[in-house]
N, C-alpha and C positions, 0 to 999 in steps of 0.2 A: 642563622634563620633561613637564608636562601636555600641552603642544603636541606634543612628540615622540611620546608614547604615542598620542594621538588620531590623529596623522598615520599612524602605523604600522597601527593598527586599520583606519582608512579605506582605506588602500592595499590591505590584505589582502582586505577585503570587496568592494571595487569590482572588483578583478582577477579575482574568482571568480564573477561573476554570469553566469548563463546563462538559458535559457528552456525551460520544460516543453513536452510535446507539445500542451498546450492553450493555450500562449502566456503562461503565468504565469511571472513572474520567479523564479529559483531561485538559491540560494547553493551553490556546489559547491567544496569545498576539497580533495577527495580524487580520485585518479585512478580510472578505471573498472577498471583492473587491480587496484588495491588492494581495491576493493569485491568484485570477482569472486573474489579469493583468500580474502577473509573469508567470502563466501557458500559457496564450495566447502568450506572447513574446517568451517563450522557444519553444512552438509548431511551431511558425512561423519560428524560426531559424532552427529547425530540418527539416522542409519542404524545406527550401532553401538548406540545406547542404546534405540531404540524397536523394537517388534516389527513386522516387515514382512509384509504380507499375501502369501500364496502362492496365493490363490484366482485362478485363471486368468480366470474370467469378469469378476470385479471389476476386475482389472488391465487387461483388454482394454477394458472400458467406459470407464474413466478415461482410458486412453491414447488411445482413439478420439476422445473429445471434445477432449482436449488437442491432438491432431494437427489436428483441424478448425480450431481457433482459431489454431494456429501458422501454418497455410497462409495466413491473411489478415493476419498481422501486417505492420507496415511493415518495410522493409529497414533494417538487416541482420538483424533479429530472426527473420524467417521462414526465414532460411537457416542458422540456428545449430542445433546439436544440443542439444535440451532433455532433461534427465534427469527422469523422472517416477517417483515412488515412492508406493505406496499403503501407509499404515501401518495395521496392525490394531489399532485403538483406538476406544474409545467417544467420544473427543473430537470435538466438532462443529467441525472446523477444517480449514483448508488454508493453504498458504503458497507463496510463490515467493521465491527468494533470488538475488542477483547470481551470475553464473556459469551462468545458465539451469538452475536447479534448482527443481523443483516437488514439493510433498508434499501428499497428500490423505489425510485420516483417514477410516476406514470409518464412523465415527459420523456424518459429514456426509451420507452416502448415505441415512441414515434421516430426514433433515430435508429434503433436496432431493427434491421429489415427481416430478421428471422430468429428462430430460437438459438441457432448457433452463435450469433452475435451477442445475444443476451447472456448466453452461457459464458462467453469470453469476458464480459464485464463482471458477472457474479464470481467467476473463477478467479479473476484478478483481485477482487476485493477480499475474498476468502484467503487468498495467498498473503495479503498484508497481515492478517491475523496469525496465520500459521508461521510465517517468517518472523513474527514478533517485531514488526517494524515500528509500532507505537512505542514499545519499550526502548528500542534502539534510538529512535528520534529524541525521546525525552532524555536518554542517557547522554547522547551527543551534546544536546543543549546544556545539560548540567555540566558536562566535562569542559565545554567551551567557556561557560561562565566561570568555572573554577580556574581555568587557564588564564582568563582575562584578569581575574583577581590577583593571581600570582604575578602576571605581567605588570599590573599596576604597582605592586610593591617594588618590583625590580626597577621599573621606569622612574618611579618617584624618588628613588635613591640616587639617580644619576642625572636627572634632567630638571630644569626649572619648571614651575607649575604650568605655564602656557604651553611649552613644548611637550610636556608630559600629557596634557589634555589632548593635543593633536595626535600624539602617538597612540593613545588609547582609542581615539576615534577611528584611526586607521586600522588598528588591530581588530576592532569590532566589525568593520566592513569586511576585512580580510577573512574573518571567521565565518561570516554569513555567506560570502560568495565562494570562499575556498574550501569550506568544510560542510556547513549545514545544507546548502543548496545541492551540492554534488551528491551528498548522502541521500537526499530526497529523490534525486533522479535515479540513483542506484536502486532505491526501493521500488520505484515505479517499474524500472526495467526488469528487476528480479520478479516482481509480481506478474508482469506480462508473461514471463517465461513459465513460472509455476502455474499460472492460470491456464496456459495452453496445455501443459501436462495434464491438468485435471480434466479439461474439456475433452481432450483427445481420448483419455481413458474412459470417459463417460459416453463416448460415441458421438461427440459433437465435432464437426469439421474444423480443425484448427486454422485452416486457410481463411476462414471467415473473420479471424481476429484482425487481420490487416484491413479487411474491408470495413470493419466496424470503425477503425480509426480514420479511415478516409471519410466516412460519414461524419464523425466527430469533428474533423478538421473543417468541413464545410459549415458546420453549425457554429463553431467557435470563431471562425474568421481569423483576423490577424492575431498572432500570438506573441507573447513576451519573448525576447531573445533567449535562447536556450541557457546561456551561461548565467542569466539572472532569473531563471525559472525553476520551480520545484519539480517540473515535469520535463521529460525530453520533448524536443520539438516534434510536431506531428510527423514530419518526414523521417526524422531519425527513428521514431518509434515504428513507423510502417516498415522501414528497411530492416530493422531488427526483428520484427515479427515475421517478415517474409524469409529472412535468413534462418530463423529457428523452425519454421513450419516443416521442412523436410525431415528434421530430426524427430518429430513426433507423428509423422504420417504413418509409420509402421504401428505405433500404438493405436492410432485411430482405426487402421485397417483391421487390427486384431480384435478391437472392440466390436467392429461391425461383423466380423466373422463369428464372434460369440453371440451374435444376435442382440448386442447391446445397442439398440436403435432408439434414439429419443422419440417419444410419442407425444411430447408436450405441444399443445396447440392453443392459440388464443381464439 
């Protein structure tokens, strides 16, 4: 029985391995169609629940920057129809969902000092969709749950009930801190990098990405310790962005030389 369970788990996980845009191995257990359907449903619910901005200038500004970024996305993403909604809320937030859905909250515009910084946020969120992070996160959670079920079978055969319960609780905490949270931090860092690629190619200054997160750190204040957080600490993030900036400066300069200069203004 033990061998059969292990073989089944291994077969499922090995058959679902793929590669992210940066060359990182990913586990994908769900289809793109399933994720797009979930994304569309969530987006529709948000638009029903949240107040949508009717300010023409704000909507044009956000749409202008988004269109600049979409133009330089890899195929087939640049050829798809992206839905962009500006939510009238003080939340300092933005998101992108499978199904090519983007949301930007007006509170974010008070933290982004210029169009370059807003491009960094939107590029980051688009990168989550292109790198299929939603699929990977769901797949990892499913795999961890499957692994814990296998562990419970093995533990229950060798330990008394009380000890088995303690062991399973420890396994659960270990999975959260040791697997799921680090994967989330990897997703954030990967999206930062891809987002900088997109903004540089669209003619937005990638050096502003680090400045954006300095602003965000001031707004967010004290943060959760990095090893217990789904996001890198602000300082870790800023350092990584600064380290990556020189690698995309040439792309940014080439975009400027080709007269790809952002004209979006609020």
